[in-house]
C-alpha positions in Angstrom: -20.1 -0.4 30.3 -22.4 1.1 27.6 -21.3 3.4 24.8 -23.3 6.4 26.0 -21.6 6.4 29.3 -18.1 6.3 27.8 -16.0 9.4 26.9 -15.0 7.4 23.7 -18.6 6.7 22.7 -18.2 8.3 19.3 -15.0 6.3 18.5 -16.7 2.9 18.3 -14.8 1.7 21.4 -15.5 -2.1 22.1 -17.7 -1.8 25.2 -20.2 -4.5 26.1 -23.4 -2.7 25.3 -24.6 0.1 23.0 -26.5 3.2 24.3 -29.7 1.1 24.2 -28.1 -1.6 26.3 -28.2 -4.0 23.4 -25.3 -6.7 23.5 -22.4 -6.0 21.2 -19.8 -8.4 19.8 -17.6 -7.4 22.6 -20.2 -9.0 25.0 -20.2 -12.2 23.0 -16.4 -12.3 23.2 -16.5 -11.5 26.9 -18.7 -14.5 27.8 -16.5 -16.7 25.6 -19.1 -17.5 23.0 -16.5 -17.3 20.1 -18.4 -19.4 17.7 -21.1 -16.8 17.5 -18.8 -13.8 16.9 -19.4 -12.1 13.6 -16.6 -11.9 11.1 -14.8 -8.5 11.5 -15.7 -6.0 8.8 -13.3 -6.4 5.8 -11.8 -3.2 4.6 -9.3 -2.1 2.0 -8.2 0.8 -0.1 -8.9 1.3 -3.9 -6.4 3.6 -5.5 -7.5 5.9 -8.3 -6.1 5.2 -11.8 -8.0 6.8 -14.7 -5.9 4.7 -17.2 -7.0 1.2 -15.9 -9.6 -0.6 -18.0 -10.8 -3.9 -19.1 -8.0 -4.1 -21.7 -5.2 -3.3 -19.3 -2.4 -5.9 -19.2 -3.1 -8.9 -16.9 -0.6 -10.1 -14.3 2.2 -12.1 -15.6 2.0 -10.6 -19.1 5.4 -10.2 -20.7 5.3 -6.5 -21.4 7.1 -4.3 -23.9 9.3 -1.4 -23.0 9.0 -2.1 -19.3 5.3 -1.6 -19.0 3.8 -3.3 -16.0 0.3 -4.7 -15.4 -1.6 -2.3 -13.0 -2.8 -5.4 -11.2 0.9 -6.4 -10.3 1.5 -3.1 -8.7 -0.7 -4.1 -5.7 -0.8 -7.5 -4.0 -4.0 -9.3 -4.7 -6.5 -9.7 -1.8 -7.6 -13.3 -1.0 -11.1 -14.4 -1.2 -12.2 -17.1 1.4 -12.1 -20.5 -0.4 -15.4 -22.4 -0.6 -16.0 -25.0 2.0 -15.1 -28.0 -0.1 -12.5 -26.3 -2.2 -14.4 -26.2 -5.4 -13.6 -22.6 -6.0 -11.2 -19.9 -4.6 -9.7 -16.7 -5.8 -8.1 -13.3 -5.2 -8.9 -9.8 -6.5 -8.1 -6.1 -6.4 -9.9 -2.9 -7.4 -9.0 0.6 -8.7 -11.5 3.4 -9.2 -11.7 6.3 -11.7 -14.2 8.9 -12.6 -17.5 7.1 -13.2 -16.6 3.5 -12.4 -14.8 0.8 -10.4 -12.5 -1.5 -12.2 -12.2 -5.0 -10.6 -9.8 -7.8 -11.4 -10.5 -11.3 -10.1 -8.3 -14.3 -10.5 -10.5 -17.4 -10.0 -9.3 -21.0 -9.4 -12.1 -23.3 -10.6 -11.0 -26.4 -12.4 -14.6 -27.7 -13.3 -15.0 -25.3 -16.3 -18.7 -24.3 -17.1 -20.0 -21.4 -18.9 -22.2 -20.5 -16.0 -19.5 -20.2 -13.5 -19.7 -16.5 -12.4 -18.0 -13.7 -10.6 -20.4 -11.4 -8.8 -19.5 -7.8 -7.9 -21.8 -6.5 -5.3 -21.8 -2.6 -4.9 -24.3 -1.5 -2.3 -27.6 -3.0 -3.2 -26.6 -3.6 -6.8 -25.1 -6.8 -8.2 -23.1 -7.2 -11.4 -22.3 -10.7 -12.8 -19.7 -11.8 -15.2 -19.9 -15.3 -16.6 -17.0 -17.5 -17.4 -18.2 -17.3 -21.0 -18.1 -13.5 -20.9 -21.8 -12.9 -20.6 -22.6 -10.0 -18.2 -25.6 -9.1 -16.0 -26.3 -5.7 -14.6 -26.7 -2.3 -16.2 -23.6 -0.7 -17.7 -21.1 -3.4 -16.8 -18.3 -4.2 -19.2 -16.0 -7.1 -18.8 -13.1 -9.1 -20.3 -12.7 -12.7 -19.4 -9.5 -14.8 -20.1 -9.0 -18.5 -19.4 -6.1 -19.5 -17.2 -4.4 -22.8 -16.2 -6.3 -23.0 -12.9 -9.6 -21.3 -14.0 -10.2 -17.9 -15.4 -9.4 -14.2 -15.0 -12.0 -11.4 -15.0 -11.6 -7.6 -15.5 -14.9 -5.8 -15.0 -15.7 -2.1 -15.3 -18.6 -1.4 -12.9 -20.5 1.9 -13.1 -20.0 3.9 -9.9 -19.8 7.6 -9.3 -17.8 8.4 -6.3 -15.1 10.8 -4.9 -11.8 10.4 -3.0 -12.4 9.3 0.6 -15.8 7.8 -0.2 -16.4 4.4 1.4 -18.0 1.8 -0.9 -20.0 -1.2 0.4 -18.7 -3.9 -1.9 -18.0 -7.6 -2.2 -16.5 -10.0 -4.8 -18.0 -13.5 -5.0 -16.9 -16.4 -7.3 -19.5 -19.1 -7.8 -18.9 -22.7 -9.1 -22.0 -23.7 -11.0 -21.5 -27.4 -10.7 -21.5 -27.4 -6.9 -23.0 -23.9 -6.1 -20.1 -23.3 -3.8 -18.9 -19.8 -3.5 -15.7 -18.0 -2.7 -16.1 -14.4 -1.3 -13.9 -11.6 0.0 -16.3 -11.0 2.9 -18.6 -13.5 4.4 -20.8 -10.5 5.4 -22.9 -9.1 2.7 -20.2 -6.5 1.9 -16.9 -5.1 3.0 -15.8 -1.5 3.1 -13.7 -0.2 0.2 -12.2 3.3 0.7 -11.6 5.3 -2.5 -8.1 6.5 -2.1 -5.7 8.9 -3.9 -4.0 8.1 -7.2 -1.3 5.5 -6.6 2.1 7.0 -6.6 4.4 4.8 -8.8 8.0 5.0 -9.9 10.8 2.6 -11.0 14.3 2.0 -9.9 16.8 1.3 -12.6 19.5 -1.4 -11.9 23.0 -0.1 -11.7 24.5 -0.8 -15.1 26.9 -3.8 -15.3 29.8 -1.6 -16.3 29.3 0.9 -13.4 29.8 0.7 -9.6 26.9 0.9 -7.1 26.8 4.3 -5.4 29.2 4.9 -2.5 27.0 5.8 0.5 28.6 9.1 1.4 26.0 11.8 0.7 27.8 12.9 -2.4 25.3 13.4 -5.2 28.1 13.9 -7.8 28.5 10.1 -8.2 28.0 9.7 -12.0 25.8 6.6 -11.6 23.0 8.7 -10.2 22.5 10.1 -13.7 20.8 6.8 -14.5 18.2 7.2 -11.8 14.6 8.2 -11.9 13.6 11.1 -9.7 10.4 11.9 -7.9 9.4 15.1 -6.1 8.7 15.1 -2.4 6.0 17.7 -2.6 2.8 16.6 -0.8 2.3 18.8 2.3 1.0 16.3 5.0 1.5 18.5 8.1 2.3 22.2 8.4 2.3 24.9 11.0 2.0 27.1 9.0 3.9 25.7 6.1 7.1 23.6 5.4 9.7 25.8 3.7 12.0 22.9 2.7 11.6 21.0 -0.6 13.2 17.8 -1.8 13.6 15.2 -4.6 14.3 11.5 -4.2 16.3 9.3 -6.7 16.4 5.5 -6.6 18.7 2.8 -8.0 19.2 -0.8 -7.1 21.8 -3.6 -7.3 22.5 -6.9 -5.7 19.5 -6.9 -3.5 19.9 -3.3 -2.2 17.8 -0.2 -2.9 19.9 3.0 -3.1 18.2 6.3 -2.3 19.5 9.8 -2.8 17.5 12.7 -1.3 18.6 16.3 -2.0 16.9 18.8 0.3 16.7 22.6 -0.3 16.4 24.3 3.1 17.8 27.7 4.0 17.5 27.1 7.7 18.9 23.8 9.1 17.7 23.3 12.6 18.9 20.3 14.7 18.2 21.7 18.2 15.1 19.6 19.2 15.8 16.4 21.2 13.2 14.5 19.2 14.7 13.2 16.0 11.5 13.7 14.1 11.5 17.4 15.1 14.8 18.1 13.6 15.5 18.7 9.9 15.6 15.2 8.6 14.5 12.8 5.9 12.6 9.6 6.2 12.4 6.6 3.9 9.7 4.1 4.3 10.2 0.6 2.8 7.7 -2.1 2.6 9.5 -5.2 1.3 7.2 -7.1 -1.0 4.7 -4.2 -1.3 2.2 -5.8 1.2 0.4 -2.4 2.0 0.0 -3.8 5.4 -2.2 -2.1 8.0 0.6 -2.7 10.6 4.4 -2.7 10.7 6.2 -6.0 10.5 9.9 -6.9 10.5 10.0 -6.3 6.8 8.5 -2.8 7.0 10.7 0.1 8.1 10.6 3.8 8.7 14.2 5.0 8.5 15.0 8.6 9.7 18.3 10.3 9.1 19.1 13.8 10.4 20.4 16.5 8.0 23.9 16.2 9.2 23.8 12.4 9.1 24.7 12.1 12.7 21.5 10.6 13.9 19.8 7.4 12.6 16.5 6.4 14.1 13.6 4.1 13.3 9.9 3.6 13.8 8.2 0.3 14.7 8.9 -3.1 13.4 12.0 -5.1 14.1 14.4 -4.4 17.0 16.7 -1.4 16.5 19.7 -3.6 16.1 18.0 -5.6 13.4 16.9 -2.5 11.6 20.3 -1.0 11.7 21.7 -4.1 10.1 19.5 -3.5 7.2 20.6 -0.1 6.2 23.6 2.1 5.6 23.2 5.8 5.7 25.1 9.1 5.3 24.0 12.8 5.6 25.8 16.0 4.9 24.8 19.8 5.1 25.6 21.6 1.9 25.1 25.1 0.6 21.4 25.7 0.5 20.4 22.5 2.2 21.5 19.0 2.8 21.9 15.6 1.2 21.0 12.2 2.6 22.0 8.8 0.9 21.0 5.3 1.9 21.5 1.7 0.9 18.6 -0.5 2.1 18.7 -4.3 2.1 15.7 -5.7 0.2 16.3 -9.4 0.7 15.3 -11.6 -2.2 14.2 -8.8 -4.5 15.0 -9.1 -8.2 14.2 -7.4 -11.5 10.4 -7.1 -12.1 9.4 -7.2 -8.4 7.7 -4.4 -6.6 8.4 -2.7 -3.3 6.3 -0.3 -1.2 8.0 3.1 -0.6 7.6 6.6 0.5 10.0 9.5 1.0 9.4 12.2 3.6 11.2 15.4 4.8 10.7 16.9 8.3 11.2 20.7 8.2 12.3 22.3 11.5 12.7 25.9 12.6 13.3 27.6 15.9 13.5 24.3 17.7 10.3 22.7 16.4 9.0 20.9 13.4 7.0 23.3 11.1 5.9 20.9 8.4 6.1 17.6 6.6 6.3 16.8 2.9 5.8 13.3 1.4 6.0 11.8 -2.1 3.1 9.3 -1.8 1.0 9.1 1.3 -1.2 12.2 1.8 -2.7 11.1 5.1 0.2 11.9 7.4 -0.2 8.3 8.9 2.7 6.6 7.3 4.2 6.1 10.7 1.2 3.8 11.5 0.5 1.9 8.3 2.0 1.1 4.9 -1.5 1.1 3.2 -1.0 4.5 1.4 2.7 4.3 0.5 3.7 4.4 -3.1 5.0 1.6 -5.3 8.5 1.1 -6.8 9.3 -1.4 -9.5 12.8 -2.8 -9.9 13.9 -2.6 -13.5 16.6 -4.8 -15.1 17.7 -2.2 -17.6 17.4 1.6 -18.1 15.8 1.1 -21.5 12.8 -0.5 -19.7 11.9 2.8 -18.0 8.2 3.3 -18.3 7.7 6.4 -16.3 10.4 9.1 -16.8 9.8 11.5 -13.8 8.3 8.6 -11.9 4.8 9.5 -10.8 1.3 8.3 -11.7 2.0 6.8 -15.2 -0.7 5.9 -17.7 -1.1 2.2 -18.0 -0.6 0.8 -21.5 -3.7 -0.4 -23.2 -4.4 -2.1 -26.4 -0.8 -3.2 -27.3 -1.1 -5.6 -24.3 -4.7 -6.7 -24.4 -5.6 -9.8 -22.4 -5.7 -12.9 -24.5 -3.1 -11.7 -26.9 0.1 -13.4 -28.0 2.1 -12.4 -24.9 3.1 -15.2 -22.5 1.7 -15.2 -19.0 4.0 -17.2 -16.7 1.9 -18.1 -13.6 4.9 -18.1 -11.2 5.5 -14.4 -11.8 2.2 -13.3 -10.2 2.4 -11.5 -6.9 1.3 -13.5 -3.9 -2.1 -12.5 -2.4 -1.7 -10.5 0.8 -2.4 -12.3 4.0 -4.8 -9.5 5.1 -5.7 -6.3 3.4 -7.5 -5.0 6.4 -6.2 -2.0 8.4 -6.6 -3.7 11.7 -6.3 -0.7 13.9 -2.9 -1.6 15.5 -0.8 1.6 15.8 2.9 0.9 15.8 5.4 3.3 17.3 6.7 5.6 14.7 7.2 9.3 13.6 4.5 12.0 14.0 3.9 15.5 15.0 3.3 15.1 18.7 5.8 16.7 21.0 6.9 14.4 23.8 5.3 11.2 24.7 1.6 10.8 25.7 0.6 7.5 27.2 -3.1 6.8 27.9 -4.2 3.5 29.5 -7.5 2.2 28.3 -9.2 -0.8 29.7 -10.8 -2.6 26.8 -13.4 -5.3 28.0 -13.4 -7.9 25.4 -12.1 -11.3 25.0 -8.7 -11.3 23.3 -8.5 -7.5 23.5 -5.0 -6.3 24.5 -3.7 -2.9 25.5 -2.1 -1.1 22.5 -0.2 1.9 23.4 0.8 4.1 20.5 3.7 6.4 20.9 3.8 8.9 18.1 7.3 9.8 17.2 
């Protein structure tokens, strides 16, 4: 019952006692003392973007030439409202070489100059007053009034590297009541410095053109309007994937159209596992939630090279998932082509979707490698947290990022507080929970066959989660 006696003692398994027989939160839960359970550690990713700064466009800013606010590309993370409702907020953070850039949208109707946002990084604290006065060495900030309160963008000195974990918290304080709204009710949460955010845009099918016919024929003239991204991040290889691919996107009438053209000299469809055949996968996170677990609105869609086999990861039932997509695949000289139409629901111009594109390269009856567009972790079958972002454009002239990846964010032409309108109802909704909660849905992976390991977790409310990696 103690960690040192468990074969999983280095994995932080929720046993009752640590190696010194001290009680752990699992023991508190086991005896039913739920009121004294600590809040679970808050965690989130911060994507890298060297172009984001205190003058980057704020959410809701009407942008020129299709430029989007970097803060709209990711759902805002909710801060816990204060006890009596005096102050609440939401935030997000990027990182770049030498600093963290934090955006906070604070609802605080009782305006006072000494209302503050505090960013805690490790043992250091940086404050930004509603009046723009800052505290803490090296911090720079921009503060803009809003209908409900105020918005802050702060550049916080920090030297870090990808995959570092930063102890961090964001706290808004209402000076009149001293009430606070914070991301974590612990001193800090854990922010992982992630890779640069992969970003692209889907042009709307022109009004004088027909949407693509889903037949795996890339010669349809409307595809000439589409943006294209490379599927070139090697996320698994034994020894190396030989196939390469590109992905194009368009949208119309609530559907996302995807065309993936794969170069592969050796098409292999012999393995019984669909993920171990030559195939493509499209991941779609409707609403760009970056969720730590699959939901009915998050899909992993897999189509074999010849189009004959359609399969899915976790999420909704297979029948429901099939009703959301239309697919076709065809082997051609030098490789194969897969085309899809994916229902997006209520999506419209200006909204953002989470996406990734993947190819599975098979040879001699086994998968030899995987390439992705966005997620470098190889864990997209478990979580949408590292997928890229796709913005739906109303018109080809709005295209911000020809070629589609990692754009620079516009700066001074869209400075906060300028003449641009900022309609409040266009802001993305805060995500319900940015934490990666450890749930592992059934999806595609490199494991051959099925391994099921039964683990008895002794803790109140703990259930048995069996992950079948496909």
